[in-house]
N, C-alpha and C positions, 0 to 999 in steps of 0.2 A: 634807288638809293637816295635817301634824304641828305642834303648837304646845304649848310648855311655858312656864310662868311661875313666877317666884319673886320675893319681896320680901325685901330685906336692909336692915337698919338698922345703920349703921356710925357709929362715933365717930371723926371726923377733920374738919379744916377742909375746907369745901366746895371751895375752890380746889385743895387737894391731891388730893381725890377726882377732880375733873375732869381733872387732869393724869395721874393714875395709871390711869384707865380705858382709854385707848388701848393702853398697854403690857400691861395685863391681857388685853385682847382679842387682842393680837398673840401672847401666850404660849399662847393657846388656838386658834391657827391662823386667826384672823380678821383681816381687813384693815379698819381703821377707814376708812369712806368719807364720813361726815358727822358733824359735831359742832357743837353750840350750847351755851349755858350750861346748859341743862336736858335735853339729849338727846344720845346717842351711838348711831350705827348702824355695824355692821360686817358684812362678808360673809365667808364661809369662802373661804379661798384655794383656787382651782381646782387640780385635779390629783390629788387623793386619792380622789374619788368622782365619779360621774356628775353632770351639771348638775342633774338633777331632784332630787338628794339634797343639793345645796349648801345650807348653813344660813345664815340671816340672824339677827343678834342686835340687839335694840334695848334701850337702857337709858334709862329716864326717871329723871332726877335731881331729887329733891324735897327742899327744905330747909325745915323748919318755921320759921315766922316768929319764934317765941319761943326757938329754940335753933339757933345757927349752928355748933355743934360736932357735931351729929347730922344725918346725911344718910340719906335713904331712897333705895334703888336698886331700881327695878322692872325686872326683866329679862324680855324676851319672846324666846324662841328658837324659830324656826320654819323650815319648808321646805315644798316641794311634795309631799313623800313622804307617802303614806297610812300612818298608823301601824298597819299590820296585824300587825306583830310587836311584842311587848313590848319587845324590845331593838333598836330601829331606830336609824339613824344620827343622827337629830335628837335622840333621847333620849340617845345617847352624848355628843353635843356639849353638851347641856344639863347633863349630869352633870359634864363637864369644866369648864364655866363655873362651876357651883355650887361645885365643889371649889376652884377658883382664888380665888373671892371669899372663901370661908370660910378658906382657908389664907393669904391675902394678909397680908403684914407692913405694908402701907400704911395699915391702919386696924385698929381694934378692932371686931370683930363684936358687936353688941348683941342682934340678933334676926334670925330667919330664918323665912319662911313660903313654902313651895313649894306650887304648885298644879297 
């Protein structure tokens, strides 16, 4: 199973971040399928790759108690594909999501940690 993670710290009101995340996922070819106050899940829209390569993205939203203008977004991008190649489909989708978060005008990026 391919699995890629990244942590982003952004400056924006948490409610604004919650509203912007589904649109960000849609722009990356993901359909938001589940959302709560601290979690968003999306799956890749079928049709571009085989079902085994379809990617799922999970976003954990963490708001520090002492700072409501700073939000931590923990992304997990995964699929059932074995990452036998350096440049596999899951990695490509992970890079697309990362670039979308970094380039988004919905917030100011403060920190990035990719794993």
